[in-house]
A tleap script that builds the chain and sets N, CA, C and O, in Angstrom:
source leaprc.protein.ff14SB
mol = sequence {
  NMET GLN GLU ILE ARG LEU HIE PHE ALA PRO
  THR PRO GLY ASP SER PHE SER VAL THR LEU
  SER ASN SER GLN GLY GLU PRO LEU GLY ASP
  ALA VAL VAL PHE THR PRO PHE LEU SER ASP
  ASP ASP ASP ALA GLU LEU ARG TRP TYR LEU
  GLU GLN PHE MET GLU LEU PRO ASP GLY GLY
  ALA LEU VAL ARG ALA GLN ARG LEU GLU ALA
  CYS LEU VAL GLN TRP GLY ARG GLN LEU HIE
  GLN ALA ILE PHE SER THR PRO ALA ASN GLN
  GLN ALA LEU ALA GLN LEU LEU ALA ALA PRO
  GLU PRO ARG LEU LEU THR LEU VAL THR SER
  ASP PRO SER LEU LEU ARG LEU PRO TRP GLU
  LEU MET ALA ASP ASP ALA GLY LYS LEU ALA
  GLN HIE VAL SER LEU ARG ARG GLN LEU CGLU
}
set mol.1.N position { 0.836 -1.174 0.000 }
set mol.1.CA position { 0.000 0.000 0.000 }
set mol.1.C position { 0.885 1.243 0.000 }
set mol.1.O position { 1.834 1.334 0.779 }
set mol.2.N position { 0.576 2.193 -0.868 }
set mol.2.CA position { 1.284 3.464 -0.917 }
set mol.2.C position { 0.524 4.465 -0.054 }
set mol.2.O position { -0.707 4.476 -0.034 }
set mol.3.N position { 1.276 5.307 0.662 }
set mol.3.CA position { 0.635 6.234 1.586 }
set mol.3.C position { 1.424 7.534 1.681 }
set mol.3.O position { 2.655 7.544 1.648 }
set mol.4.N position { 0.682 8.625 1.801 }
set mol.4.CA position { 1.233 9.905 2.246 }
set mol.4.C position { 0.548 10.227 3.554 }
set mol.4.O position { -0.679 10.211 3.653 }
set mol.5.N position { 1.359 10.522 4.561 }
set mol.5.CA position { 0.844 10.930 5.861 }
set mol.5.C position { 1.066 12.431 6.005 }
set mol.5.O position { 2.188 12.915 5.857 }
set mol.6.N position { 0.003 13.156 6.293 }
set mol.6.CA position { 0.083 14.595 6.534 }
set mol.6.C position { 0.039 14.811 8.039 }
set mol.6.O position { -0.972 14.535 8.685 }
set mol.7.N position { 1.135 15.304 8.593 }
set mol.7.CA position { 1.245 15.527 10.037 }
set mol.7.C position { 1.013 17.012 10.312 }
set mol.7.O position { 1.777 17.853 9.838 }
set mol.8.N position { -0.025 17.338 11.066 }
set mol.8.CA position { -0.365 18.711 11.408 }
set mol.8.C position { 0.111 19.001 12.822 }
set mol.8.O position { -0.345 18.373 13.777 }
set mol.9.N position { 1.037 19.963 12.958 }
set mol.9.CA position { 1.550 20.358 14.268 }
set mol.9.C position { 1.176 21.817 14.510 }
set mol.9.O position { 1.405 22.661 13.643 }
set mol.10.N position { 0.604 22.127 15.674 }
set mol.10.CA position { 0.208 23.511 15.940 }
set mol.10.C position { 1.412 24.454 15.945 }
set mol.10.O position { 2.509 24.088 16.367 }
set mol.11.N position { 1.181 25.668 15.468 }
set mol.11.CA position { 2.173 26.732 15.517 }
set mol.11.C position { 1.513 27.897 16.246 }
set mol.11.O position { 0.302 27.874 16.467 }
set mol.12.N position { 2.271 28.898 16.616 }
set mol.12.CA position { 1.647 30.053 17.277 }
set mol.12.C position { 0.542 30.643 16.394 }
set mol.12.O position { 0.688 30.741 15.175 }
set mol.13.N position { -0.536 31.024 17.019 }
set mol.13.CA position { -1.681 31.523 16.266 }
set mol.13.C position { -2.621 30.391 15.920 }
set mol.13.O position { -2.715 29.403 16.649 }
set mol.14.N position { -3.310 30.535 14.817 }
set mol.14.CA position { -4.310 29.551 14.402 }
set mol.14.C position { -3.832 28.639 13.291 }
set mol.14.O position { -4.639 27.965 12.650 }
set mol.15.N position { -2.542 28.608 13.057 }
set mol.15.CA position { -1.990 27.835 11.944 }
set mol.15.C position { -1.368 26.531 12.407 }
set mol.15.O position { -1.176 26.289 13.599 }
set mol.16.N position { -1.059 25.699 11.417 }
set mol.16.CA position { -0.423 24.410 11.660 }
set mol.16.C position { 0.714 24.235 10.668 }
set mol.16.O position { 0.620 24.662 9.517 }
set mol.17.N position { 1.779 23.608 11.119 }
set mol.17.CA position { 2.848 23.200 10.229 }
set mol.17.C position { 2.497 21.804 9.736 }
set mol.17.O position { 2.201 20.913 10.532 }
set mol.18.N position { 2.531 21.621 8.437 }
set mol.18.CA position { 2.175 20.328 7.850 }
set mol.18.C position { 3.415 19.726 7.213 }
set mol.18.O position { 4.025 20.321 6.325 }
set mol.19.N position { 3.776 18.552 7.674 }
set mol.19.CA position { 4.878 17.820 7.066 }
set mol.19.C position { 4.321 16.544 6.443 }
set mol.19.O position { 3.335 15.980 6.919 }
set mol.20.N position { 4.960 16.109 5.389 }
set mol.20.CA position { 4.540 14.911 4.674 }
set mol.20.C position { 5.548 13.803 4.910 }
set mol.20.O position { 6.752 14.050 4.984 }
set mol.21.N position { 5.052 12.586 5.028 }
set mol.21.CA position { 5.936 11.428 5.136 }
set mol.21.C position { 5.256 10.243 4.460 }
set mol.21.O position { 4.064 10.274 4.154 }
set mol.22.N position { 6.054 9.195 4.238 }
set mol.22.CA position { 5.465 7.963 3.715 }
set mol.22.C position { 5.062 7.072 4.887 }
set mol.22.O position { 5.182 7.479 6.042 }
set mol.23.N position { 4.597 5.891 4.605 }
set mol.23.CA position { 4.106 5.011 5.670 }
set mol.23.C position { 5.206 4.550 6.621 }
set mol.23.O position { 4.918 4.132 7.743 }
set mol.24.N position { 6.489 4.624 6.177 }
set mol.24.CA position { 7.606 4.261 7.050 }
set mol.24.C position { 8.110 5.457 7.856 }
set mol.24.O position { 9.066 5.323 8.620 }
set mol.25.N position { 7.485 6.617 7.697 }
set mol.25.CA position { 7.891 7.808 8.437 }
set mol.25.C position { 8.997 8.609 7.766 }
set mol.25.O position { 9.490 9.581 8.337 }
set mol.26.N position { 9.391 8.213 6.565 }
set mol.26.CA position { 10.431 8.956 5.847 }
set mol.26.C position { 9.840 10.241 5.285 }
set mol.26.O position { 8.762 10.219 4.692 }
set mol.27.N position { 10.539 11.366 5.468 }
set mol.27.CA position { 9.996 12.649 5.002 }
set mol.27.C position { 9.810 12.692 3.490 }
set mol.27.O position { 10.581 12.114 2.724 }
set mol.28.N position { 8.768 13.392 3.095 }
set mol.28.CA position { 8.472 13.642 1.683 }
set mol.28.C position { 8.218 15.135 1.519 }
set mol.28.O position { 7.750 15.785 2.454 }
set mol.29.N position { 8.510 15.673 0.382 }
set mol.29.CA position { 8.113 17.032 0.054 }
set mol.29.C position { 8.611 18.095 1.004 }
set mol.29.O position { 9.624 17.931 1.683 }
set mol.30.N position { 7.874 19.186 1.036 }
set mol.30.CA position { 8.205 20.357 1.846 }
set mol.30.C position { 7.170 20.558 2.936 }
set mol.30.O position { 5.995 20.237 2.757 }
set mol.31.N position { 7.612 21.090 4.065 }
set mol.31.CA position { 6.668 21.500 5.103 }
set mol.31.C position { 5.936 22.747 4.619 }
set mol.31.O position { 6.533 23.627 3.999 }
set mol.32.N position { 4.651 22.812 4.905 }
set mol.32.CA position { 3.846 23.969 4.539 }
set mol.32.C position { 3.061 24.420 5.762 }
set mol.32.O position { 2.898 23.670 6.724 }
set mol.33.N position { 2.582 25.647 5.709 }
set mol.33.CA position { 1.750 26.184 6.783 }
set mol.33.C position { 0.295 26.110 6.331 }
set mol.33.O position { -0.049 26.524 5.225 }
set mol.34.N position { -0.545 25.577 7.203 }
set mol.34.CA position { -1.972 25.474 6.911 }
set mol.34.C position { -2.740 26.260 7.956 }
set mol.34.O position { -2.565 26.060 9.158 }
set mol.35.N position { -3.592 27.156 7.482 }
set mol.35.CA position { -4.486 27.905 8.361 }
set mol.35.C position { -5.910 27.530 8.000 }
set mol.35.O position { -6.359 27.814 6.889 }
set mol.36.N position { -6.628 26.897 8.917 }
set mol.36.CA position { -8.017 26.533 8.608 }
set mol.36.C position { -8.800 27.780 8.207 }
set mol.36.O position { -8.689 28.824 8.849 }
set mol.37.N position { -9.585 27.664 7.153 }
set mol.37.CA position { -10.283 28.820 6.611 }
set mol.37.C position { -11.800 28.707 6.671 }
set mol.37.O position { -12.497 29.675 6.371 }
set mol.38.N position { -12.320 27.558 7.049 }
set mol.38.CA position { -13.767 27.419 7.140 }
set mol.38.C position { -14.259 27.938 8.487 }
set mol.38.O position { -13.691 27.619 9.532 }
set mol.39.N position { -15.310 28.733 8.453 }
set mol.39.CA position { -15.870 29.305 9.675 }
set mol.39.C position { -16.901 28.345 10.270 }
set mol.39.O position { -17.251 27.334 9.661 }
set mol.40.N position { -17.371 28.673 11.446 }
set mol.40.CA position { -18.441 27.886 12.058 }
set mol.40.C position { -19.701 27.949 11.196 }
set mol.40.O position { -20.443 26.972 11.103 }
set mol.41.N position { -19.940 29.106 10.566 }
set mol.41.CA position { -21.098 29.228 9.671 }
set mol.41.C position { -20.952 28.310 8.461 }
set mol.41.O position { -21.923 27.685 8.032 }
set mol.42.N position { -19.736 28.228 7.908 }
set mol.42.CA position { -19.491 27.316 6.785 }
set mol.42.C position { -19.765 25.877 7.205 }
set mol.42.O position { -20.372 25.107 6.461 }
set mol.43.N position { -19.312 25.525 8.400 }
set mol.43.CA position { -19.530 24.177 8.914 }
set mol.43.C position { -21.025 23.896 9.075 }
set mol.43.O position { -21.494 22.804 8.753 }
set mol.44.N position { -21.766 24.879 9.572 }
set mol.44.CA position { -23.214 24.712 9.745 }
set mol.44.C position { -23.909 24.555 8.391 }
set mol.44.O position { -24.834 23.754 8.262 }
set mol.45.N position { -23.471 25.311 7.386 }
set mol.45.CA position { -24.053 25.193 6.042 }
set mol.45.C position { -23.779 23.810 5.461 }
set mol.45.O position { -24.663 23.196 4.863 }
set mol.46.N position { -22.570 23.328 5.635 }
set mol.46.CA position { -22.229 22.003 5.133 }
set mol.46.C position { -23.069 20.931 5.830 }
set mol.46.O position { -23.564 20.002 5.190 }
set mol.47.N position { -23.220 21.069 7.123 }
set mol.47.CA position { -24.044 20.113 7.884 }
set mol.47.C position { -25.488 20.156 7.380 }
set mol.47.O position { -26.102 19.108 7.182 }
set mol.48.N position { -26.036 21.358 7.171 }
set mol.48.CA position { -27.400 21.494 6.648 }
set mol.48.C position { -27.520 20.781 5.299 }
set mol.48.O position { -28.475 20.044 5.058 }
set mol.49.N position { -26.555 21.009 4.440 }
set mol.49.CA position { -26.587 20.443 3.092 }
set mol.49.C position { -26.613 18.916 3.145 }
set mol.49.O position { -27.411 18.283 2.455 }
set mol.50.N position { -25.756 18.336 3.948 }
set mol.50.CA position { -25.634 16.876 4.006 }
set mol.50.C position { -26.757 16.204 4.789 }
set mol.50.O position { -27.194 15.107 4.442 }
set mol.51.N position { -27.222 16.868 5.847 }
set mol.51.CA position { -28.179 16.215 6.744 }
set mol.51.C position { -29.635 16.560 6.456 }
set mol.51.O position { -30.523 15.746 6.711 }
set mol.52.N position { -29.891 17.743 5.934 }
set mol.52.CA position { -31.277 18.138 5.729 }
set mol.52.C position { -31.631 18.275 4.251 }
set mol.52.O position { -32.585 17.656 3.780 }
set mol.53.N position { -30.878 19.073 3.530 }
set mol.53.CA position { -31.213 19.321 2.126 }
set mol.53.C position { -31.192 18.043 1.303 }
set mol.53.O position { -32.093 17.818 0.495 }
set mol.54.N position { -30.185 17.207 1.494 }
set mol.54.CA position { -30.064 16.006 0.666 }
set mol.54.C position { -31.215 15.034 0.885 }
set mol.54.O position { -31.475 14.187 0.029 }
set mol.55.N position { -31.910 15.139 2.014 }
set mol.55.CA position { -33.056 14.266 2.253 }
set mol.55.C position { -34.314 14.768 1.562 }
set mol.55.O position { -35.151 13.972 1.137 }
set mol.56.N position { -34.453 16.100 1.448 }
set mol.56.CA position { -35.641 16.672 0.831 }
set mol.56.C position { -35.274 17.942 0.069 }
set mol.56.O position { -35.539 19.050 0.536 }
set mol.57.N position { -34.660 17.779 -1.113 }
set mol.57.CA position { -34.207 18.950 -1.883 }
set mol.57.C position { -35.353 19.610 -2.652 }
set mol.57.O position { -35.720 19.153 -3.734 }
set mol.58.N position { -35.913 20.678 -2.097 }
set mol.58.CA position { -37.010 21.342 -2.794 }
set mol.58.C position { -37.054 22.833 -2.494 }
set mol.58.O position { -36.337 23.332 -1.627 }
set mol.59.N position { -37.897 23.518 -3.219 }
set mol.59.CA position { -38.224 24.909 -2.977 }
set mol.59.C position { -37.045 25.855 -2.907 }
set mol.59.O position { -36.077 25.729 -3.656 }
set mol.60.N position { -37.144 26.809 -1.990 }
set mol.60.CA position { -36.118 27.825 -1.814 }
set mol.60.C position { -34.788 27.255 -1.373 }
set mol.60.O position { -33.752 27.906 -1.508 }
set mol.61.N position { -34.812 26.064 -0.854 }
set mol.61.CA position { -33.560 25.434 -0.419 }
set mol.61.C position { -32.637 25.168 -1.607 }
set mol.61.O position { -31.426 25.037 -1.433 }
set mol.62.N position { -33.200 25.089 -2.808 }
set mol.62.CA position { -32.378 24.838 -3.993 }
set mol.62.C position { -31.397 25.978 -4.246 }
set mol.62.O position { -30.252 25.734 -4.628 }
set mol.63.N position { -31.828 27.206 -4.039 }
set mol.63.CA position { -30.950 28.361 -4.232 }
set mol.63.C position { -29.828 28.335 -3.204 }
set mol.63.O position { -28.662 28.549 -3.536 }
set mol.64.N position { -30.186 28.077 -1.978 }
set mol.64.CA position { -29.182 27.983 -0.898 }
set mol.64.C position { -28.185 26.870 -1.211 }
set mol.64.O position { -26.980 27.044 -1.030 }
set mol.65.N position { -28.679 25.741 -1.675 }
set mol.65.CA position { -27.816 24.602 -1.986 }
set mol.65.C position { -26.877 24.912 -3.151 }
set mol.65.O position { -25.705 24.539 -3.115 }
set mol.66.N position { -27.379 25.585 -4.174 }
set mol.66.CA position { -26.526 25.935 -5.317 }
set mol.66.C position { -25.396 26.865 -4.887 }
set mol.66.O position { -24.267 26.733 -5.359 }
set mol.67.N position { -25.694 27.787 -4.006 }
set mol.67.CA position { -24.665 28.684 -3.487 }
set mol.67.C position { -23.604 27.888 -2.724 }
set mol.67.O position { -22.407 28.140 -2.866 }
set mol.68.N position { -24.049 26.940 -1.927 }
set mol.68.CA position { -23.111 26.118 -1.156 }
set mol.68.C position { -22.307 25.202 -2.075 }
set mol.68.O position { -21.117 24.992 -1.838 }
set mol.69.N position { -22.920 24.662 -3.105 }
set mol.69.CA position { -22.203 23.780 -4.030 }
set mol.69.C position { -21.045 24.507 -4.705 }
set mol.69.O position { -19.994 23.915 -4.951 }
set mol.70.N position { -21.240 25.793 -5.003 }
set mol.70.CA position { -20.137 26.588 -5.553 }
set mol.70.C position { -19.019 26.725 -4.522 }
set mol.70.O position { -17.840 26.698 -4.873 }
set mol.71.N position { -19.388 26.871 -3.258 }
set mol.71.CA position { -18.389 26.949 -2.181 }
set mol.71.C position { -17.636 25.631 -2.045 }
set mol.71.O position { -16.435 25.630 -1.773 }
set mol.72.N position { -18.322 24.519 -2.229 }
set mol.72.CA position { -17.672 23.215 -2.089 }
set mol.72.C position { -16.511 23.079 -3.067 }
set mol.72.O position { -15.446 22.574 -2.711 }
set mol.73.N position { -16.718 23.523 -4.280 }
set mol.73.CA position { -15.659 23.465 -5.294 }
set mol.73.C position { -14.486 24.347 -4.850 }
set mol.73.O position { -13.329 23.933 -4.911 }
set mol.74.N position { -14.796 25.545 -4.412 }
set mol.74.CA position { -13.753 26.473 -3.973 }
set mol.74.C position { -12.997 25.914 -2.767 }
set mol.74.O position { -11.767 25.964 -2.733 }
set mol.75.N position { -13.715 25.387 -1.783 }
set mol.75.CA position { -13.067 24.832 -0.589 }
set mol.75.C position { -12.151 23.679 -0.957 }
set mol.75.O position { -11.048 23.571 -0.422 }
set mol.76.N position { -12.591 22.817 -1.860 }
set mol.76.CA position { -11.768 21.687 -2.278 }
set mol.76.C position { -10.467 22.132 -2.910 }
set mol.76.O position { -9.410 21.560 -2.642 }
set mol.77.N position { -10.542 23.140 -3.739 }
set mol.77.CA position { -9.326 23.669 -4.372 }
set mol.77.C position { -8.417 24.340 -3.349 }
set mol.77.O position { -7.195 24.206 -3.424 }
set mol.78.N position { -8.999 25.060 -2.395 }
set mol.78.CA position { -8.201 25.705 -1.352 }
set mol.78.C position { -7.487 24.672 -0.485 }
set mol.78.O position { -6.314 24.848 -0.155 }
set mol.79.N position { -8.176 23.607 -0.116 }
set mol.79.CA position { -7.548 22.558 0.691 }
set mol.79.C position { -6.392 21.919 -0.067 }
set mol.79.O position { -5.316 21.709 0.492 }
set mol.80.N position { -6.614 21.616 -1.323 }
set mol.80.CA position { -5.574 20.999 -2.147 }
set mol.80.C position { -4.382 21.935 -2.283 }
set mol.80.O position { -3.237 21.520 -2.103 }
set mol.81.N position { -4.649 23.195 -2.599 }
set mol.81.CA position { -3.581 24.177 -2.793 }
set mol.81.C position { -2.791 24.383 -1.504 }
set mol.81.O position { -1.572 24.549 -1.549 }
set mol.82.N position { -3.458 24.375 -0.378 }
set mol.82.CA position { -2.783 24.603 0.899 }
set mol.82.C position { -1.745 23.524 1.198 }
set mol.82.O position { -0.709 23.813 1.796 }
set mol.83.N position { -2.010 22.301 0.794 }
set mol.83.CA position { -1.108 21.187 1.109 }
set mol.83.C position { -0.142 20.892 -0.038 }
set mol.83.O position { 1.041 20.645 0.197 }
set mol.84.N position { -0.628 20.914 -1.249 }
set mol.84.CA position { 0.171 20.453 -2.384 }
set mol.84.C position { 0.603 21.590 -3.314 }
set mol.84.O position { 0.696 21.396 -4.526 }
set mol.85.N position { 0.865 22.764 -2.759 }
set mol.85.CA position { 1.224 23.921 -3.582 }
set mol.85.C position { 2.687 23.934 -4.016 }
set mol.85.O position { 3.019 24.533 -5.039 }
set mol.86.N position { 3.560 23.289 -3.260 }
set mol.86.CA position { 4.976 23.320 -3.624 }
set mol.86.C position { 5.289 22.228 -4.645 }
set mol.86.O position { 4.625 21.192 -4.667 }
set mol.87.N position { 6.294 22.454 -5.489 }
set mol.87.CA position { 6.653 21.410 -6.473 }
set mol.87.C position { 7.001 20.074 -5.822 }
set mol.87.O position { 6.645 19.022 -6.353 }
set mol.88.N position { 7.684 20.096 -4.690 }
set mol.88.CA position { 8.055 18.837 -4.027 }
set mol.88.C position { 6.823 18.089 -3.532 }
set mol.88.O position { 6.776 16.861 -3.601 }
set mol.89.N position { 5.826 18.815 -3.036 }
set mol.89.CA position { 4.603 18.164 -2.567 }
set mol.89.C position { 3.768 17.673 -3.747 }
set mol.89.O position { 3.131 16.622 -3.671 }
set mol.90.N position { 3.774 18.429 -4.824 }
set mol.90.CA position { 3.091 17.979 -6.037 }
set mol.90.C position { 3.721 16.694 -6.563 }
set mol.90.O position { 3.018 15.794 -7.022 }
set mol.91.N position { 5.042 16.611 -6.494 }
set mol.91.CA position { 5.734 15.417 -6.951 }
set mol.91.C position { 5.398 14.217 -6.059 }
set mol.91.O position { 5.177 13.114 -6.558 }
set mol.92.N position { 5.359 14.433 -4.742 }
set mol.92.CA position { 5.001 13.346 -3.824 }
set mol.92.C position { 3.592 12.843 -4.118 }
set mol.92.O position { 3.344 11.637 -4.106 }
set mol.93.N position { 2.679 13.758 -4.378 }
set mol.93.CA position { 1.310 13.369 -4.707 }
set mol.93.C position { 1.260 12.625 -6.039 }
set mol.93.O position { 0.561 11.620 -6.165 }
set mol.94.N position { 1.992 13.112 -7.023 }
set mol.94.CA position { 2.013 12.449 -8.334 }
set mol.94.C position { 2.536 11.016 -8.211 }
set mol.94.O position { 2.025 10.108 -8.866 }
set mol.95.N position { 3.556 10.815 -7.371 }
set mol.95.CA position { 4.074 9.466 -7.168 }
set mol.95.C position { 3.040 8.572 -6.494 }
set mol.95.O position { 2.907 7.396 -6.833 }
set mol.96.N position { 2.309 9.144 -5.535 }
set mol.96.CA position { 1.256 8.368 -4.880 }
set mol.96.C position { 0.191 7.969 -5.901 }
set mol.96.O position { -0.238 6.815 -5.935 }
set mol.97.N position { -0.232 8.914 -6.725 }
set mol.97.CA position { -1.288 8.634 -7.692 }
set mol.97.C position { -0.845 7.667 -8.788 }
set mol.97.O position { -1.673 6.972 -9.376 }
set mol.98.N position { 0.458 7.621 -9.063 }
set mol.98.CA position { 0.984 6.706 -10.078 }
set mol.98.C position { 1.160 5.288 -9.529 }
set mol.98.O position { 1.290 4.334 -10.296 }
set mol.99.N position { 1.163 5.153 -8.217 }
set mol.99.CA position { 1.358 3.836 -7.589 }
set mol.99.C position { 0.088 2.994 -7.745 }
set mol.99.O position { -1.014 3.527 -7.883 }
set mol.100.N position { 0.263 1.674 -7.719 }
set mol.100.CA position { -0.924 0.812 -7.793 }
set mol.100.C position { -1.775 0.962 -6.529 }
set mol.100.O position { -1.278 1.317 -5.460 }
set mol.101.N position { -3.051 0.687 -6.682 }
set mol.101.CA position { -3.956 0.731 -5.529 }
set mol.101.C position { -3.645 -0.423 -4.597 }
set mol.101.O position { -3.144 -1.446 -5.065 }
set mol.102.N position { -3.910 -0.319 -3.325 }
set mol.102.CA position { -4.576 0.778 -2.638 }
set mol.102.C position { -3.612 1.928 -2.346 }
set mol.102.O position { -2.428 1.721 -2.082 }
set mol.103.N position { -4.157 3.146 -2.402 }
set mol.103.CA position { -3.411 4.365 -2.099 }
set mol.103.C position { -4.122 5.056 -0.949 }
set mol.103.O position { -5.351 5.088 -0.895 }
set mol.104.N position { -3.340 5.608 -0.032 }
set mol.104.CA position { -3.913 6.150 1.195 }
set mol.104.C position { -3.330 7.524 1.501 }
set mol.104.O position { -2.124 7.739 1.378 }
set mol.105.N position { -4.189 8.442 1.897 }
set mol.105.CA position { -3.788 9.756 2.386 }
set mol.105.C position { -4.290 9.840 3.820 }
set mol.105.O position { -5.496 9.820 4.069 }
set mol.106.N position { -3.349 9.935 4.768 }
set mol.106.CA position { -3.692 9.936 6.185 }
set mol.106.C position { -3.431 11.307 6.778 }
set mol.106.O position { -2.347 11.868 6.616 }
set mol.107.N position { -4.433 11.849 7.469 }
set mol.107.CA position { -4.321 13.127 8.162 }
set mol.107.C position { -4.073 12.839 9.629 }
set mol.107.O position { -4.911 12.227 10.291 }
set mol.108.N position { -2.935 13.273 10.144 }
set mol.108.CA position { -2.535 12.971 11.513 }
set mol.108.C position { -2.441 14.278 12.296 }
set mol.108.O position { -1.710 15.188 11.904 }
set mol.109.N position { -3.180 14.372 13.401 }
set mol.109.CA position { -3.170 15.591 14.204 }
set mol.109.C position { -3.624 15.297 15.630 }
set mol.109.O position { -4.278 14.290 15.902 }
set mol.110.N position { -3.260 16.195 16.520 }
set mol.110.CA position { -3.761 16.119 17.890 }
set mol.110.C position { -4.930 17.075 18.090 }
set mol.110.O position { -5.486 17.161 19.185 }
set mol.111.N position { -5.303 17.796 17.031 }
set mol.111.CA position { -6.393 18.767 17.093 }
set mol.111.C position { -7.605 18.225 16.334 }
set mol.111.O position { -7.595 18.194 15.104 }
set mol.112.N position { -8.643 17.800 17.047 }
set mol.112.CA position { -9.792 17.192 16.367 }
set mol.112.C position { -10.533 18.146 15.434 }
set mol.112.O position { -11.242 17.693 14.535 }
set mol.113.N position { -10.385 19.448 15.626 }
set mol.113.CA position { -11.079 20.385 14.740 }
set mol.113.C position { -10.585 20.269 13.296 }
set mol.113.O position { -11.337 20.548 12.362 }
set mol.114.N position { -9.343 19.864 13.110 }
set mol.114.CA position { -8.824 19.677 11.751 }
set mol.114.C position { -9.459 18.477 11.058 }
set mol.114.O position { -9.614 18.458 9.837 }
set mol.115.N position { -9.815 17.499 11.838 }
set mol.115.CA position { -10.359 16.270 11.256 }
set mol.115.C position { -11.783 16.453 10.756 }
set mol.115.O position { -12.260 15.664 9.940 }
set mol.116.N position { -12.464 17.483 11.236 }
set mol.116.CA position { -13.842 17.708 10.790 }
set mol.116.C position { -13.911 18.452 9.454 }
set mol.116.O position { -14.975 18.528 8.838 }
set mol.117.N position { -12.788 18.995 9.010 }
set mol.117.CA position { -12.779 19.695 7.732 }
set mol.117.C position { -13.107 18.716 6.601 }
set mol.117.O position { -12.787 17.531 6.695 }
set mol.118.N position { -13.737 19.202 5.545 }
set mol.118.CA position { -14.151 18.304 4.456 }
set mol.118.C position { -13.000 17.975 3.498 }
set mol.118.O position { -13.003 18.400 2.343 }
set mol.119.N position { -12.034 17.225 3.984 }
set mol.119.CA position { -10.844 16.881 3.198 }
set mol.119.C position { -11.190 16.104 1.937 }
set mol.119.O position { -10.433 16.125 0.967 }
set mol.120.N position { -12.322 15.422 1.944 }
set mol.120.CA position { -12.737 14.661 0.758 }
set mol.120.C position { -12.979 15.569 -0.450 }
set mol.120.O position { -13.025 15.094 -1.584 }
set mol.121.N position { -13.130 16.853 -0.209 }
set mol.121.CA position { -13.358 17.807 -1.298 }
set mol.121.C position { -12.085 18.205 -2.024 }
set mol.121.O position { -12.153 18.823 -3.087 }
set mol.122.N position { -10.908 17.860 -1.468 }
set mol.122.CA position { -9.649 18.285 -2.090 }
set mol.122.C position { -9.662 17.959 -3.573 }
set mol.122.O position { -9.926 16.828 -3.981 }
set mol.123.N position { -9.367 18.987 -4.376 }
set mol.123.CA position { -9.400 18.790 -5.824 }
set mol.123.C position { -8.462 19.772 -6.510 }
set mol.123.O position { -8.168 20.856 -6.006 }
set mol.124.N position { -8.009 19.346 -7.674 }
set mol.124.CA position { -7.253 20.236 -8.557 }
set mol.124.C position { -7.909 20.145 -9.933 }
set mol.124.O position { -9.045 19.685 -10.052 }
set mol.125.N position { -7.204 20.576 -10.959 }
set mol.125.CA position { -7.785 20.550 -12.301 }
set mol.125.C position { -8.115 19.134 -12.772 }
set mol.125.O position { -8.979 18.950 -13.630 }
set mol.126.N position { -7.435 18.140 -12.217 }
set mol.126.CA position { -7.669 16.744 -12.615 }
set mol.126.C position { -8.873 16.133 -11.907 }
set mol.126.O position { -9.297 15.033 -12.260 }
set mol.127.N position { -9.430 16.818 -10.921 }
set mol.127.CA position { -10.602 16.301 -10.220 }
set mol.127.C position { -10.349 16.095 -8.741 }
set mol.127.O position { -9.330 16.517 -8.193 }
set mol.128.N position { -11.299 15.437 -8.118 }
set mol.128.CA position { -11.242 15.217 -6.672 }
set mol.128.C position { -10.236 14.125 -6.330 }
set mol.128.O position { -10.236 13.044 -6.917 }
set mol.129.N position { -9.396 14.436 -5.380 }
set mol.129.CA position { -8.371 13.501 -4.937 }
set mol.129.C position { -8.987 12.239 -4.326 }
set mol.129.O position { -8.446 11.144 -4.474 }
set mol.130.N position { -10.114 12.401 -3.643 }
set mol.130.CA position { -10.757 11.268 -2.973 }
set mol.130.C position { -11.262 10.208 -3.953 }
set mol.130.O position { -11.609 9.102 -3.537 }
set mol.131.N position { -11.306 10.528 -5.241 }
set mol.131.CA position { -11.693 9.522 -6.224 }
set mol.131.C position { -10.532 8.599 -6.567 }
set mol.131.O position { -10.714 7.581 -7.234 }
set mol.132.N position { -9.331 8.962 -6.104 }
set mol.132.CA position { -8.135 8.192 -6.453 }
set mol.132.C position { -7.396 7.619 -5.245 }
set mol.132.O position { -6.565 6.723 -5.390 }
set mol.133.N position { -7.698 8.133 -4.064 }
set mol.133.CA position { -7.040 7.662 -2.841 }
set mol.133.C position { -8.095 7.488 -1.749 }
set mol.133.O position { -9.152 8.119 -1.777 }
set mol.134.N position { -7.787 6.634 -0.806 }
set mol.134.CA position { -8.612 6.537 0.401 }
set mol.134.C position { -8.102 7.562 1.389 }
set mol.134.O position { -6.896 7.773 1.521 }
set mol.135.N position { -9.027 8.194 2.078 }
set mol.135.CA position { -8.677 9.221 3.047 }
set mol.135.C position { -8.917 8.685 4.441 }
set mol.135.O position { -9.974 8.123 4.730 }
set mol.136.N position { -7.926 8.861 5.306 }
set mol.136.CA position { -8.043 8.371 6.683 }
set mol.136.C position { -7.684 9.503 7.623 }
set mol.136.O position { -6.730 10.244 7.386 }
set mol.137.N position { -8.453 9.633 8.689 }
set mol.137.CA position { -8.188 10.625 9.729 }
set mol.137.C position { -7.645 9.887 10.960 }
set mol.137.O position { -8.162 8.842 11.354 }
set mol.138.N position { -6.595 10.454 11.553 }
set mol.138.CA position { -5.978 9.822 12.714 }
set mol.138.C position { -5.730 10.866 13.779 }
set mol.138.O position { -4.980 11.818 13.563 }
set mol.139.N position { -6.360 10.690 14.933 }
set mol.139.CA position { -6.181 11.587 16.066 }
set mol.139.C position { -5.056 11.051 16.929 }
set mol.139.O position { -5.108 9.913 17.395 }
set mol.140.N position { -4.033 11.878 17.143 }
set mol.140.CA position { -2.903 11.440 17.962 }
set mol.140.C position { -3.294 11.424 19.429 }
set mol.140.O position { -2.475 11.082 20.282 }
savepdb mol mol.pdb
quit
């Protein structure tokens, strides 16, 4: 199994240092800084979309849902860009995607708020990353 592990370590302020490694703990790519960008309101909208709208999509809720769907695309690109923006990280991801399945992307953190982010939305021009790798969350 091929794996990239994303290790999130808190830094002063609201940011995290993200380092990449393989399943044996060997470093990959470059460390990057990640600052969570979704607000509590964004989280509530996402929860509404998944738990309420998807069960009964009708009426005025359609406009609200379309607005949120546009945000989903933007959030996915922002998440992807935040982690895989450097050439070294892009190369590590390309190697993972070129490897035979199963492929795994593991998010490792001691902060549970990071694990609630919609990482499955990560996408670039080639599409959603979650269509090519399994995503795993790990609380230290």
